[in-house]
All heavy atoms as TSV, in Angstrom:
chain	resi	resn	atom	element	x	y	z
A	1	GLY	N	N	76.581	72.320	63.845
A	1	GLY	CA	C	77.388	72.548	64.624
A	1	GLY	C	C	78.489	73.134	65.356
A	1	GLY	O	O	79.574	72.598	65.282
A	2	THR	N	N	78.232	74.170	66.057
A	2	THR	CA	C	79.268	74.758	66.885
A	2	THR	C	C	79.300	74.064	68.235
A	2	THR	O	O	78.348	73.383	68.619
A	2	THR	CB	C	79.030	76.284	67.119
A	2	THR	OG1	O	77.880	76.427	67.952
A	2	THR	CG2	C	78.789	77.033	65.830
A	3	PRO	N	N	80.389	74.221	68.973
A	3	PRO	CA	C	80.464	73.604	70.302
A	3	PRO	C	C	79.313	74.042	71.191
A	3	PRO	O	O	78.804	73.253	71.989
A	3	PRO	CB	C	81.818	74.069	70.853
A	3	PRO	CG	C	82.661	74.339	69.623
A	3	PRO	CD	C	81.665	74.826	68.591
A	4	LEU	N	N	78.891	75.302	71.117
A	4	LEU	CA	C	77.779	75.755	71.969
A	4	LEU	C	C	76.478	75.097	71.565
A	4	LEU	O	O	75.626	74.814	72.429
A	4	LEU	CB	C	77.648	77.275	71.876
A	4	LEU	CG	C	78.734	78.062	72.577
A	4	LEU	CD1	C	78.507	79.560	72.369
A	4	LEU	CD2	C	78.755	77.733	74.051
A	5	GLU	N	N	76.278	74.827	70.268
A	5	GLU	CA	C	75.039	74.132	69.844
A	5	GLU	C	C	75.025	72.713	70.321
A	5	GLU	O	O	73.981	72.170	70.603
A	5	GLU	CB	C	74.936	74.179	68.325
A	5	GLU	CG	C	74.587	75.558	67.777
A	5	GLU	CD	C	74.638	75.608	66.271
A	5	GLU	OE1	O	75.339	74.789	65.657
A	5	GLU	OE2	O	74.004	76.496	65.731
A	6	ARG	N	N	76.196	72.102	70.433
A	6	ARG	CA	C	76.279	70.694	70.862
A	6	ARG	C	C	76.278	70.564	72.382
A	6	ARG	O	O	76.079	69.449	72.912
A	6	ARG	CB	C	77.512	70.055	70.292
A	6	ARG	CG	C	77.462	69.848	68.773
A	6	ARG	CD	C	78.613	69.026	68.277
A	6	ARG	NE	N	79.910	69.644	68.518
A	6	ARG	CZ	C	80.535	70.454	67.673
A	6	ARG	NH1	N	80.010	70.729	66.501
A	6	ARG	NH2	N	81.695	70.942	67.962
A	7	LEU	N	N	76.464	71.655	73.092
A	7	LEU	CA	C	76.530	71.606	74.539
A	7	LEU	C	C	75.209	71.058	75.101
A	7	LEU	O	O	74.145	71.459	74.758
A	7	LEU	CB	C	76.728	73.033	75.099
A	7	LEU	CG	C	76.905	73.145	76.600
A	7	LEU	CD1	C	78.178	72.421	77.029
A	7	LEU	CD2	C	76.958	74.591	77.007
A	8	GLY	N	N	75.358	70.050	75.923
A	8	GLY	CA	C	74.191	69.445	76.506
A	8	GLY	C	C	73.578	68.309	75.737
A	8	GLY	O	O	72.631	67.686	76.171
A	9	ARG	N	N	74.079	68.021	74.542
A	9	ARG	CA	C	73.543	66.928	73.736
A	9	ARG	C	C	74.356	65.656	73.965
A	9	ARG	O	O	75.519	65.713	74.308
A	9	ARG	CB	C	73.602	67.273	72.243
A	9	ARG	CG	C	72.679	68.396	71.893
A	9	ARG	CD	C	72.707	68.629	70.419
A	9	ARG	NE	N	71.988	69.849	70.070
A	9	ARG	CZ	C	71.966	70.384	68.883
A	9	ARG	NH1	N	72.660	69.826	67.890
A	9	ARG	NH2	N	71.267	71.440	68.650
A	10	GLY	N	N	73.746	64.541	73.733
A	10	GLY	CA	C	74.437	63.276	73.840
A	10	GLY	C	C	74.415	62.736	75.274
A	10	GLY	O	O	73.891	63.318	76.161
A	11	LYS	N	N	75.025	61.575	75.402
A	11	LYS	CA	C	75.043	60.875	76.678
A	11	LYS	C	C	76.173	61.420	77.557
A	11	LYS	O	O	77.238	61.706	77.106
A	11	LYS	CB	C	75.267	59.379	76.468
A	11	LYS	CG	C	74.105	58.688	75.770
A	11	LYS	CD	C	74.398	57.228	75.620
A	11	LYS	CE	C	73.261	56.539	74.874
A	11	LYS	NZ	N	73.483	55.124	74.741
A	12	ARG	N	N	75.850	61.576	78.837
A	12	ARG	CA	C	76.839	61.935	79.802
A	12	ARG	C	C	76.698	61.092	81.024
A	12	ARG	O	O	75.586	60.840	81.463
A	12	ARG	CB	C	76.654	63.443	80.216
A	12	ARG	CG	C	77.113	64.369	79.133
A	12	ARG	CD	C	77.047	65.783	79.621
A	12	ARG	NE	N	75.814	66.346	79.112
A	12	ARG	CZ	C	75.231	67.437	79.587
A	12	ARG	NH1	N	75.767	68.098	80.569
A	12	ARG	NH2	N	74.126	67.869	79.082
A	13	PRO	N	N	77.798	60.602	81.575
A	13	PRO	CA	C	77.712	59.724	82.728
A	13	PRO	C	C	76.954	60.411	83.881
A	13	PRO	O	O	77.183	61.591	84.184
A	13	PRO	CB	C	79.181	59.485	83.098
A	13	PRO	CG	C	79.948	59.832	81.880
A	13	PRO	CD	C	79.154	60.848	81.128
A	14	GLY	N	N	76.080	59.661	84.511
A	14	GLY	CA	C	75.363	60.145	85.663
A	14	GLY	C	C	74.238	61.100	85.365
A	14	GLY	O	O	73.619	61.678	86.256
A	15	ARG	N	N	73.893	61.287	84.084
A	15	ARG	CA	C	72.802	62.185	83.719
A	15	ARG	C	C	71.714	61.390	82.982
A	15	ARG	O	O	72.043	60.545	82.177
A	15	ARG	CB	C	73.311	63.287	82.781
A	15	ARG	CG	C	74.277	64.191	83.442
A	15	ARG	CD	C	73.703	65.513	83.580
A	15	ARG	NE	N	74.610	66.416	84.245
A	15	ARG	CZ	C	74.629	67.677	84.063
A	15	ARG	NH1	N	73.816	68.230	83.204
A	15	ARG	NH2	N	75.444	68.464	84.731
A	16	PRO	N	N	70.458	61.688	83.245
A	16	PRO	CA	C	69.394	61.039	82.464
A	16	PRO	C	C	69.483	61.385	81.009
A	16	PRO	O	O	69.981	62.436	80.626
A	16	PRO	CB	C	68.115	61.610	83.077
A	16	PRO	CG	C	68.506	62.213	84.362
A	16	PRO	CD	C	69.961	62.570	84.242
A	17	GLU	N	N	69.009	60.484	80.149
A	17	GLU	CA	C	69.069	60.678	78.711
A	17	GLU	C	C	68.437	62.002	78.236
A	17	GLU	O	O	69.113	62.896	77.821
A	17	GLU	CB	C	68.357	59.503	78.010
A	17	GLU	CG	C	69.134	58.221	78.025
A	17	GLU	CD	C	70.193	58.215	76.947
A	17	GLU	OE1	O	70.022	58.835	75.886
A	17	GLU	OE2	O	71.191	57.498	77.147
A	18	ALA	N	N	67.142	62.072	78.326
A	18	ALA	CA	C	66.460	63.272	77.853
A	18	ALA	C	C	65.523	63.761	78.918
A	18	ALA	O	O	64.658	63.020	79.415
A	18	ALA	CB	C	65.690	62.963	76.572
A	19	GLN	N	N	65.650	64.969	79.315
A	19	GLN	CA	C	64.778	65.546	80.312
A	19	GLN	C	C	64.025	66.699	79.696
A	19	GLN	O	O	64.577	67.502	78.960
A	19	GLN	CB	C	65.576	66.102	81.525
A	19	GLN	CG	C	66.131	65.048	82.395
A	19	GLN	CD	C	66.799	65.673	83.617
A	19	GLN	OE1	O	66.923	66.875	83.723
A	19	GLN	NE2	N	67.233	64.846	84.523
A	20	GLU	N	N	62.733	66.729	79.962
A	20	GLU	CA	C	61.930	67.856	79.515
A	20	GLU	C	C	62.097	68.948	80.536
A	20	GLU	O	O	62.066	68.731	81.753
A	20	GLU	CB	C	60.468	67.430	79.473
A	20	GLU	CG	C	59.657	68.282	78.531
A	20	GLU	CD	C	58.257	67.738	78.419
A	20	GLU	OE1	O	58.098	66.584	78.014
A	20	GLU	OE2	O	57.335	68.492	78.704
A	21	ARG	N	N	62.366	70.153	80.112
A	21	ARG	CA	C	62.558	71.224	81.083
A	21	ARG	C	C	61.476	72.268	80.930
A	21	ARG	O	O	60.942	72.484	79.851
A	21	ARG	CB	C	63.941	71.865	80.942
A	21	ARG	CG	C	64.187	72.524	79.646
A	21	ARG	CD	C	65.615	73.036	79.586
A	21	ARG	NE	N	65.708	73.875	78.413
A	21	ARG	CZ	C	66.263	75.023	78.357
A	21	ARG	NH1	N	66.894	75.495	79.424
A	21	ARG	NH2	N	66.299	75.730	77.257
A	22	GLN	N	N	61.157	72.852	82.033
A	22	GLN	CA	C	60.125	73.896	82.033
A	22	GLN	C	C	60.822	75.245	82.117
A	22	GLN	O	O	61.646	75.475	82.996
A	22	GLN	CB	C	59.224	73.709	83.251
A	22	GLN	CG	C	58.121	74.703	83.346
A	22	GLN	CD	C	57.229	74.468	84.540
A	22	GLN	OE1	O	57.483	73.612	85.352
A	22	GLN	NE2	N	56.142	75.205	84.619
A	23	VAL	N	N	60.517	76.101	81.179
A	23	VAL	CA	C	61.098	77.415	81.104
A	23	VAL	C	C	59.991	78.429	81.434
A	23	VAL	O	O	58.903	78.371	80.860
A	23	VAL	CB	C	61.695	77.729	79.744
A	23	VAL	CG1	C	62.258	79.123	79.680
A	23	VAL	CG2	C	62.752	76.704	79.409
A	24	MET	N	N	60.273	79.283	82.361
A	24	MET	CA	C	59.290	80.322	82.706
A	24	MET	C	C	59.839	81.687	82.289
A	24	MET	O	O	61.012	81.929	82.358
A	24	MET	CB	C	58.988	80.283	84.187
A	24	MET	CG	C	58.398	78.968	84.620
A	24	MET	SD	S	58.120	78.868	86.369
A	24	MET	CE	C	56.742	79.972	86.542
A	25	GLY	N	N	58.933	82.533	81.871
A	25	GLY	CA	C	59.354	83.878	81.470
A	25	GLY	C	C	58.250	84.863	81.772
A	25	GLY	O	O	57.182	84.507	82.275
A	26	GLN	N	N	58.538	86.095	81.473
A	26	GLN	CA	C	57.518	87.124	81.648
A	26	GLN	C	C	57.700	88.201	80.640
A	26	GLN	O	O	58.769	88.322	80.040
A	26	GLN	CB	C	57.557	87.660	83.083
A	26	GLN	CG	C	58.865	88.256	83.483
A	26	GLN	CD	C	58.855	88.756	84.914
A	26	GLN	OE1	O	59.286	89.860	85.116
A	26	GLN	NE2	N	58.374	88.014	85.856
A	27	GLY	N	N	56.656	88.939	80.425
A	27	GLY	CA	C	56.715	90.051	79.474
A	27	GLY	C	C	55.642	91.032	79.828
A	27	GLY	O	O	54.980	90.923	80.869
A	28	SER	N	N	55.423	91.955	78.934
A	28	SER	CA	C	54.400	92.965	79.218
A	28	SER	C	C	53.344	92.978	78.086
A	28	SER	O	O	53.603	92.490	77.019
A	28	SER	CB	C	55.037	94.353	79.370
A	28	SER	OG	O	55.673	94.711	78.162
A	29	GLY	N	N	52.235	93.564	78.391
A	29	GLY	CA	C	51.154	93.704	77.436
A	29	GLY	C	C	50.184	94.754	77.875
A	29	GLY	O	O	50.350	95.338	78.943
A	30	PHE	N	N	49.158	94.983	77.094
A	30	PHE	CA	C	48.131	95.988	77.392
A	30	PHE	C	C	46.753	95.381	77.244
A	30	PHE	O	O	46.475	94.702	76.258
A	30	PHE	CB	C	48.243	97.168	76.460
A	30	PHE	CG	C	49.536	97.875	76.486
A	30	PHE	CD1	C	50.588	97.500	75.660
A	30	PHE	CD2	C	49.768	98.878	77.415
A	30	PHE	CE1	C	51.824	98.151	75.700
A	30	PHE	CE2	C	50.986	99.543	77.470
A	30	PHE	CZ	C	51.994	99.141	76.630
A	31	VAL	N	N	45.889	95.610	78.239
A	31	VAL	CA	C	44.480	95.221	78.109
A	31	VAL	C	C	43.854	96.279	77.241
A	31	VAL	O	O	43.895	97.469	77.521
A	31	VAL	CB	C	43.793	95.181	79.476
A	31	VAL	CG1	C	42.326	94.807	79.345
A	31	VAL	CG2	C	44.494	94.167	80.414
A	32	ILE	N	N	43.274	95.837	76.093
A	32	ILE	CA	C	42.745	96.827	75.137
A	32	ILE	C	C	41.227	96.783	75.020
A	32	ILE	O	O	40.647	97.562	74.278
A	32	ILE	CB	C	43.372	96.642	73.745
A	32	ILE	CG1	C	43.032	95.261	73.184
A	32	ILE	CG2	C	44.863	96.864	73.774
A	32	ILE	CD1	C	43.305	95.116	71.697
A	33	ASP	N	N	40.594	95.839	75.758
A	33	ASP	CA	C	39.139	95.715	75.632
A	33	ASP	C	C	38.597	95.235	76.974
A	33	ASP	O	O	39.199	94.395	77.610
A	33	ASP	CB	C	38.888	94.687	74.513
A	33	ASP	CG	C	37.403	94.557	74.234
A	33	ASP	OD1	O	36.756	93.692	74.862
A	33	ASP	OD2	O	36.934	95.272	73.321
A	34	PRO	N	N	37.443	95.763	77.377
A	34	PRO	CA	C	36.868	95.329	78.651
A	34	PRO	C	C	36.570	93.825	78.738
A	34	PRO	O	O	36.502	93.255	79.801
A	34	PRO	CB	C	35.566	96.105	78.746
A	34	PRO	CG	C	35.718	97.254	77.824
A	34	PRO	CD	C	36.658	96.809	76.726
A	35	SER	N	N	36.433	93.163	77.565
A	35	SER	CA	C	36.174	91.708	77.612
A	35	SER	C	C	37.445	90.922	77.908
A	35	SER	O	O	37.391	89.705	78.089
A	35	SER	CB	C	35.566	91.250	76.312
A	35	SER	OG	O	36.452	91.442	75.229
A	36	GLY	N	N	38.596	91.590	77.968
A	36	GLY	CA	C	39.804	90.923	78.389
A	36	GLY	C	C	40.862	90.730	77.312
A	36	GLY	O	O	41.883	90.051	77.560
A	37	TYR	N	N	40.711	91.288	76.115
A	37	TYR	CA	C	41.754	91.137	75.121
A	37	TYR	C	C	43.042	91.866	75.545
A	37	TYR	O	O	42.985	93.013	75.955
A	37	TYR	CB	C	41.265	91.653	73.751
A	37	TYR	CG	C	40.347	90.714	73.045
A	37	TYR	CD1	C	38.991	90.872	73.154
A	37	TYR	CD2	C	40.867	89.654	72.313
A	37	TYR	CE1	C	38.141	89.970	72.493
A	37	TYR	CE2	C	40.030	88.780	71.680
A	37	TYR	CZ	C	38.646	88.933	71.772
A	37	TYR	OH	O	37.830	88.049	71.147
A	38	ILE	N	N	44.155	91.144	75.401
A	38	ILE	CA	C	45.442	91.706	75.754
A	38	ILE	C	C	46.344	91.676	74.521
A	38	ILE	O	O	46.354	90.678	73.809
A	38	ILE	CB	C	46.123	90.882	76.879
A	38	ILE	CG1	C	45.263	90.924	78.147
A	38	ILE	CG2	C	47.529	91.364	77.165
A	38	ILE	CD1	C	45.734	89.976	79.244
A	39	VAL	N	N	47.081	92.747	74.303
A	39	VAL	CA	C	48.029	92.800	73.176
A	39	VAL	C	C	49.416	92.696	73.760
A	39	VAL	O	O	49.755	93.398	74.720
A	39	VAL	CB	C	47.865	94.107	72.380
A	39	VAL	CG1	C	48.931	94.216	71.330
A	39	VAL	CG2	C	46.508	94.206	71.759
A	40	THR	N	N	50.236	91.815	73.186
A	40	THR	CA	C	51.622	91.651	73.585
A	40	THR	C	C	52.428	91.256	72.338
A	40	THR	O	O	51.881	91.034	71.287
A	40	THR	CB	C	51.775	90.651	74.723
A	40	THR	OG1	O	53.110	90.693	75.242
A	40	THR	CG2	C	51.431	89.244	74.294
A	41	ASN	N	N	53.723	91.127	72.477
A	41	ASN	CA	C	54.568	90.689	71.370
A	41	ASN	C	C	54.580	89.155	71.285
A	41	ASN	O	O	54.425	88.468	72.302
A	41	ASN	CB	C	56.015	91.184	71.574
A	41	ASN	CG	C	56.122	92.651	71.384
A	41	ASN	OD1	O	55.544	93.212	70.432
A	41	ASN	ND2	N	56.825	93.320	72.260
A	42	TYR	N	N	54.802	88.649	70.086
A	42	TYR	CA	C	54.831	87.208	69.857
A	42	TYR	C	C	55.896	86.539	70.731
A	42	TYR	O	O	55.674	85.480	71.293
A	42	TYR	CB	C	55.077	86.869	68.407
A	42	TYR	CG	C	55.125	85.415	68.132
A	42	TYR	CD1	C	53.958	84.678	67.976
A	42	TYR	CD2	C	56.335	84.735	68.039
A	42	TYR	CE1	C	53.972	83.310	67.753
A	42	TYR	CE2	C	56.356	83.366	67.811
A	42	TYR	CZ	C	55.190	82.654	67.677
A	42	TYR	OH	O	55.226	81.316	67.450
A	43	HIS	N	N	57.050	87.155	70.870
A	43	HIS	CA	C	58.111	86.518	71.644
A	43	HIS	C	C	57.755	86.399	73.125
A	43	HIS	O	O	58.398	85.609	73.854
A	43	HIS	CB	C	59.456	87.264	71.460
A	43	HIS	CG	C	59.541	88.566	72.170
A	43	HIS	ND1	N	59.127	89.737	71.604
A	43	HIS	CD2	C	59.942	88.862	73.437
A	43	HIS	CE1	C	59.317	90.714	72.453
A	43	HIS	NE2	N	59.798	90.214	73.584
A	44	VAL	N	N	56.745	87.093	73.588
A	44	VAL	CA	C	56.307	87.000	74.984
A	44	VAL	C	C	55.502	85.740	75.214
A	44	VAL	O	O	55.709	85.052	76.223
A	44	VAL	CB	C	55.528	88.264	75.397
A	44	VAL	CG1	C	54.910	88.091	76.763
A	44	VAL	CG2	C	56.419	89.483	75.354
A	45	ALA	N	N	54.596	85.412	74.325
A	45	ALA	CA	C	53.669	84.294	74.589
A	45	ALA	C	C	53.470	83.372	73.386
A	45	ALA	O	O	52.768	82.353	73.510
A	45	ALA	CB	C	52.315	84.840	75.014
A	46	GLY	N	N	54.073	83.625	72.273
A	46	GLY	CA	C	53.810	82.890	71.056
A	46	GLY	C	C	54.019	81.395	71.078
A	46	GLY	O	O	53.295	80.643	70.442
A	47	LYS	N	N	54.998	80.914	71.806
A	47	LYS	CA	C	55.279	79.483	71.845
A	47	LYS	C	C	54.962	78.869	73.213
A	47	LYS	O	O	55.323	77.726	73.455
A	47	LYS	CB	C	56.764	79.227	71.508
A	47	LYS	CG	C	57.087	79.594	70.074
A	47	LYS	CD	C	58.513	79.278	69.769
A	47	LYS	CE	C	58.829	79.640	68.338
A	47	LYS	NZ	N	60.204	79.376	67.978
A	48	ALA	N	N	54.258	79.586	74.041
A	48	ALA	CA	C	53.961	79.108	75.393
A	48	ALA	C	C	52.897	78.021	75.351
A	48	ALA	O	O	51.989	78.035	74.559
A	48	ALA	CB	C	53.459	80.271	76.248
A	49	SER	N	N	53.040	77.048	76.236
A	49	SER	CA	C	52.042	75.980	76.383
A	49	SER	C	C	51.018	76.366	77.444
A	49	SER	O	O	49.932	75.815	77.493
A	49	SER	CB	C	52.695	74.680	76.727
A	49	SER	OG	O	53.393	74.771	77.935
A	50	GLN	N	N	51.353	77.292	78.300
A	50	GLN	CA	C	50.461	77.770	79.346
A	50	GLN	C	C	50.738	79.267	79.563
A	50	GLN	O	O	51.887	79.651	79.691
A	50	GLN	CB	C	50.675	77.001	80.622
A	50	GLN	CG	C	49.692	77.326	81.738
A	50	GLN	CD	C	49.957	76.528	82.978
A	50	GLN	OE1	O	51.083	76.529	83.453
A	50	GLN	NE2	N	48.938	75.867	83.484
A	51	ILE	N	N	49.667	80.052	79.641
A	51	ILE	CA	C	49.819	81.499	79.805
A	51	ILE	C	C	48.948	81.960	80.942
A	51	ILE	O	O	47.788	81.543	81.050
A	51	ILE	CB	C	49.408	82.247	78.520
A	51	ILE	CG1	C	50.198	81.753	77.334
A	51	ILE	CG2	C	49.583	83.752	78.711
A	51	ILE	CD1	C	49.681	82.248	76.011
A	52	LYS	N	N	49.467	82.824	81.779
A	52	LYS	CA	C	48.727	83.460	82.852
A	52	LYS	C	C	48.954	84.970	82.743
A	52	LYS	O	O	50.076	85.430	82.517
A	52	LYS	CB	C	49.149	83.009	84.240
A	52	LYS	CG	C	48.779	81.566	84.494
A	52	LYS	CD	C	49.137	81.181	85.916
A	52	LYS	CE	C	48.774	79.709	86.142
A	52	LYS	NZ	N	49.190	79.265	87.458
A	53	ALA	N	N	47.872	85.731	82.887
A	53	ALA	CA	C	47.972	87.180	82.860
A	53	ALA	C	C	47.940	87.698	84.284
A	53	ALA	O	O	47.030	87.358	85.051
A	53	ALA	CB	C	46.805	87.796	82.058
A	54	ALA	N	N	48.940	88.458	84.675
A	54	ALA	CA	C	48.996	89.035	86.017
A	54	ALA	C	C	48.666	90.530	85.901
A	54	ALA	O	O	49.307	91.272	85.151
A	54	ALA	CB	C	50.384	88.864	86.609
A	55	LEU	N	N	47.638	90.944	86.632
A	55	LEU	CA	C	47.176	92.327	86.572
A	55	LEU	C	C	47.832	93.160	87.671
A	55	LEU	O	O	48.351	92.592	88.653
A	55	LEU	CB	C	45.646	92.368	86.714
A	55	LEU	CG	C	44.871	91.533	85.700
A	55	LEU	CD1	C	43.376	91.643	85.936
A	55	LEU	CD2	C	45.209	91.942	84.288
A	56	PRO	N	N	47.870	94.458	87.515
A	56	PRO	CA	C	48.517	95.343	88.534
A	56	PRO	C	C	48.017	95.154	89.946
A	56	PRO	O	O	48.747	95.342	90.901
A	56	PRO	CB	C	48.246	96.747	88.026
A	56	PRO	CG	C	48.021	96.609	86.574
A	56	PRO	CD	C	47.359	95.252	86.376
A	57	ASP	N	N	46.751	94.733	90.112
A	57	ASP	CA	C	46.205	94.551	91.464
A	57	ASP	C	C	46.597	93.189	92.056
A	57	ASP	O	O	46.169	92.862	93.149
A	57	ASP	CB	C	44.685	94.710	91.451
A	57	ASP	CG	C	43.975	93.587	90.729
A	57	ASP	OD1	O	44.600	92.673	90.183
A	57	ASP	OD2	O	42.711	93.652	90.706
A	58	GLY	N	N	47.396	92.398	91.343
A	58	GLY	CA	C	47.864	91.113	91.850
A	58	GLY	C	C	47.034	89.942	91.353
A	58	GLY	O	O	47.386	88.794	91.558
A	59	THR	N	N	45.921	90.192	90.708
A	59	THR	CA	C	45.062	89.122	90.154
A	59	THR	C	C	45.827	88.385	89.063
A	59	THR	O	O	46.442	89.010	88.204
A	59	THR	CB	C	43.763	89.708	89.577
A	59	THR	OG1	O	43.092	90.453	90.561
A	59	THR	CG2	C	42.873	88.619	89.036
A	60	LYS	N	N	45.753	87.068	89.082
A	60	LYS	CA	C	46.367	86.255	88.017
A	60	LYS	C	C	45.258	85.416	87.359
A	60	LYS	O	O	44.497	84.751	88.037
A	60	LYS	CB	C	47.440	85.324	88.586
A	60	LYS	CG	C	48.618	86.099	89.097
A	60	LYS	CD	C	49.692	85.184	89.615
A	60	LYS	CE	C	50.856	86.036	90.164
A	60	LYS	NZ	N	51.907	85.209	90.691
A	61	LEU	N	N	45.182	85.524	86.051
A	61	LEU	CA	C	44.125	84.859	85.292
A	61	LEU	C	C	44.719	83.981	84.173
A	61	LEU	O	O	45.725	84.345	83.574
A	61	LEU	CB	C	43.216	85.909	84.647
A	61	LEU	CG	C	42.513	86.898	85.620
A	61	LEU	CD1	C	41.927	88.055	84.829
A	61	LEU	CD2	C	41.469	86.172	86.450
A	62	PRO	N	N	44.077	82.825	83.909
A	62	PRO	CA	C	44.531	82.010	82.769
A	62	PRO	C	C	44.263	82.783	81.480
A	62	PRO	O	O	43.297	83.528	81.381
A	62	PRO	CB	C	43.687	80.755	82.875
A	62	PRO	CG	C	42.485	81.130	83.668
A	62	PRO	CD	C	42.911	82.263	84.589
A	63	ALA	N	N	45.125	82.628	80.506
A	63	ALA	CA	C	44.975	83.297	79.215
A	63	ALA	C	C	45.219	82.320	78.092
A	63	ALA	O	O	45.732	81.202	78.314
A	63	ALA	CB	C	45.955	84.466	79.140
A	64	LYS	N	N	44.829	82.673	76.893
A	64	LYS	CA	C	45.089	81.841	75.725
A	64	LYS	C	C	45.366	82.733	74.512
A	64	LYS	O	O	44.960	83.906	74.502
A	64	LYS	CB	C	43.914	80.907	75.459
A	64	LYS	CG	C	42.611	81.637	75.087
A	64	LYS	CD	C	41.485	80.655	74.853
A	64	LYS	CE	C	40.230	81.430	74.495
A	64	LYS	NZ	N	39.137	80.517	74.212
A	65	LEU	N	N	46.044	82.156	73.547
A	65	LEU	CA	C	46.308	82.869	72.313
A	65	LEU	C	C	45.051	82.867	71.446
A	65	LEU	O	O	44.342	81.846	71.410
A	65	LEU	CB	C	47.462	82.249	71.529
A	65	LEU	CG	C	48.827	82.323	72.181
A	65	LEU	CD1	C	49.848	81.584	71.352
A	65	LEU	CD2	C	49.255	83.758	72.369
A	66	GLY	N	N	44.762	83.939	70.802
A	66	GLY	CA	C	43.566	84.001	69.990
A	66	GLY	C	C	43.824	84.547	68.623
A	66	GLY	O	O	44.863	84.869	68.208
């Protein structure tokens, strides 16, 4: 414990107990195979529960870790 680590923990008047929050992020990668394999860094998608790949032409496709 530091004060910053404790920030947001515990009960606060007028606030729900525990809320699940959705965090969205983005990163970059490279398509390395015509079948759709993409290489990126672990910090970009490693702990994601849902991944979408956005291509330069605007296409968005579901993706998964492999």
